[in-house]
Structure formats: C-alpha cells, structure tokens
TIDRENSE-228989 format. One record per residue: residue in three letters; y, z, x of N, C-alpha, C in turn; residue number from 1. Coordinates in nm, 2 decimals, padded with zeros to 4 digits, m for minus. Layout:
<"ALA" <Y Z X> <Y Z X> <Y Z X> NUM>
...
***
This chain:
<"UNK" <m00.12 00.00 00.08> <00.00 00.00 00.00> <00.13 00.00 00.09> 1>
<"UNK" <00.12 00.08 00.19> <00.24 00.08 00.28> <00.27 m00.05 00.35> 2>
<"UNK" <00.16 m00.12 00.38> <00.17 m00.26 00.44> <00.24 m00.35 00.35> 3>
<"UNK" <00.20 m00.35 00.22> <00.26 m00.44 00.12> <00.41 m00.41 00.10> 4>
<"UNK" <00.45 m00.28 00.10> <00.59 m00.24 00.09> <00.67 m00.29 00.21> 5>
<"UNK" <00.61 m00.27 00.33> <00.68 m00.31 00.45> <00.70 m00.46 00.45> 6>
<"UNK" <00.60 m00.53 00.41> <00.61 m00.68 00.41> <00.71 m00.73 00.31> 7>
<"UNK" <00.71 m00.67 00.19> <00.81 m00.71 00.09> <00.95 m00.67 00.14> 8>
<"UNK" <00.97 m00.55 00.19> <01.10 m00.52 00.24> <01.15 m00.60 00.36> 9>
<"UNK" <01.05 m00.64 00.45> <01.09 m00.73 00.56> <01.13 m00.87 00.51> 10>
<"UNK" <01.05 m00.92 00.41> <01.09 m01.05 00.35> <01.22 m01.04 00.28> 11>
<"UNK" <01.25 m00.94 00.21> <01.38 m00.92 00.15> <01.49 m00.92 00.25> 12>
<"UNK" <01.47 m00.85 00.36> <01.57 m00.84 00.47> <01.59 m00.98 00.53> 13>
<"UNK" <01.48 m01.05 00.55> <01.50 m01.19 00.61> <01.57 m01.28 00.52> 14>
<"UNK" <01.54 m01.27 00.39> <01.62 m01.36 00.29> <01.76 m01.32 00.29> 15>
<"UNK" <01.79 m01.19 00.30> <01.93 m01.14 00.30> <02.01 m01.20 00.42> 16>
<"UNK" <01.94 m01.20 00.54> <02.00 m01.25 00.66> <02.03 m01.40 00.64> 17>
<"UNK" <01.93 m01.47 00.59> <01.95 m01.62 00.57> <02.07 m01.65 00.48> 18>
<"UNK" <02.08 m01.57 00.37> <02.19 m01.59 00.27> <02.32 m01.56 00.34> 19>
<"UNK" <02.32 m01.45 00.42> <02.45 m01.41 00.48> <02.49 m01.51 00.58> 20>
<"UNK" <02.40 m01.57 00.66> <02.44 m01.67 00.76> <02.49 m01.80 00.68> 21>
<"UNK" <02.42 m01.83 00.58> <02.47 m01.95 00.50> <02.61 m01.93 00.45> 22>
<"UNK" <02.63 m01.81 00.39> <02.76 m01.78 00.33> <02.87 m01.78 00.45> 23>
<"UNK" <02.83 m01.73 00.56> <02.93 m01.73 00.68> <02.96 m01.87 00.72> 24>
<"UNK" <02.87 m01.96 00.73> <02.90 m02.10 00.77> <02.98 m02.17 00.66> 25>
<"UNK" <02.95 m02.15 00.54> <03.03 m02.21 00.43> <03.17 m02.16 00.43> 26>
<"UNK" <03.19 m02.03 00.46> <03.32 m01.97 00.47> <03.40 m02.03 00.58> 27>
<"UNK" <03.33 m02.04 00.70> <03.40 m02.10 00.81> <03.44 m02.25 00.79> 28>
<"UNK" <03.36 m02.32 00.72> <03.39 m02.46 00.68> <03.51 m02.46 00.59> 29>
<"UNK" <03.52 m02.37 00.50> <03.64 m02.37 00.41> <03.76 m02.33 00.49> 30>
<"UNK" <03.75 m02.24 00.58> <03.87 m02.20 00.66> <03.92 m02.31 00.75> 31>
<"UNK" <03.83 m02.39 00.80> <03.87 m02.51 00.88> <03.95 m02.61 00.80> 32>
<"UNK" <03.90 m02.63 00.67> <03.96 m02.73 00.58> <04.10 m02.68 00.54> 33>
<"UNK" <04.11 m02.55 00.51> <04.24 m02.49 00.47> <04.34 m02.50 00.59> 34>
<"UNK" <04.29 m02.46 00.70> <04.38 m02.47 00.82> <04.43 m02.61 00.85> 35>
<"UNK" <04.34 m02.71 00.83> <04.38 m02.84 00.86> <04.48 m02.89 00.75> 36>
<"UNK" <04.47 m02.84 00.63> <04.56 m02.88 00.53> <04.70 m02.82 00.56> 37>
<"UNK" <04.70 m02.69 00.60> <04.83 m02.62 00.62> <04.90 m02.67 00.75> 38>
<"UNK" <04.83 m02.72 00.85> <04.88 m02.76 00.98> <04.90 m02.91 00.99> 39>
<"UNK" <04.91 m02.99 00.89> <04.93 m03.13 00.90> <05.07 m03.16 00.93> 40>
<"UNK" <05.09 m03.22 01.05> <05.23 m03.27 01.08> <05.33 m03.17 01.12> 41>
<"UNK" <05.29 m03.04 01.14> <05.39 m02.94 01.18> <05.32 m02.84 01.28> 42>
<"UNK" <05.40 m02.79 01.36> <05.35 m02.69 01.46> <05.35 m02.55 01.40> 43>
<"UNK" <05.29 m02.46 01.47> <05.29 m02.32 01.42> <05.43 m02.26 01.44> 44>
<"UNK" <05.46 m02.17 01.35> <05.59 m02.10 01.35> <05.61 m02.03 01.48> 45>
<"UNK" <05.51 m01.97 01.54> <05.52 m01.90 01.66> <05.55 m01.99 01.78> 46>
<"UNK" <05.49 m02.11 01.78> <05.52 m02.21 01.88> <05.66 m02.27 01.86> 47>
<"UNK" <05.70 m02.29 01.74> <05.82 m02.36 01.71> <05.94 m02.27 01.74> 48>
<"UNK" <05.93 m02.14 01.74> <06.04 m02.05 01.77> <06.00 m01.96 01.88> 49>
<"UNK" <06.01 m02.01 02.01> <05.96 m01.93 02.12> <06.04 m01.80 02.14> 50>
<"UNK" <06.16 m01.79 02.11> <06.24 m01.66 02.14> <06.23 m01.56 02.03> 51>
<"UNK" <06.15 m01.58 01.93> <06.15 m01.50 01.81> <06.04 m01.39 01.82> 52>
***
C-alpha cells in the first residue's frame, strides 16, 4: 500500500513540474511579445535620458 501511495504522489509531483515548466515557458513567450510591442521604434527611457 505504501508503494502505491508513493508512486501516485511521485507521479502527481512529476505532472505538477511539467505543468509548471510549460506555464513558465508560455509566460516567457508572452513577456517577449509584450516587450517587443512596447519597444518598437523607441529606446528605453533610462537610455534616452542619461542624466536622470
């Protein structure tokens, strides 16, 4: 019985890690798209105003 519980919990942990990695990569892809949209044709405010 303990073996079955450990196998099920291990499988659940593995599935959770896979879903977390997938969500992380999807989030990073969205961040890149948003950053590309915001930075089209203009430089960063920090770079544009060096003395500020």
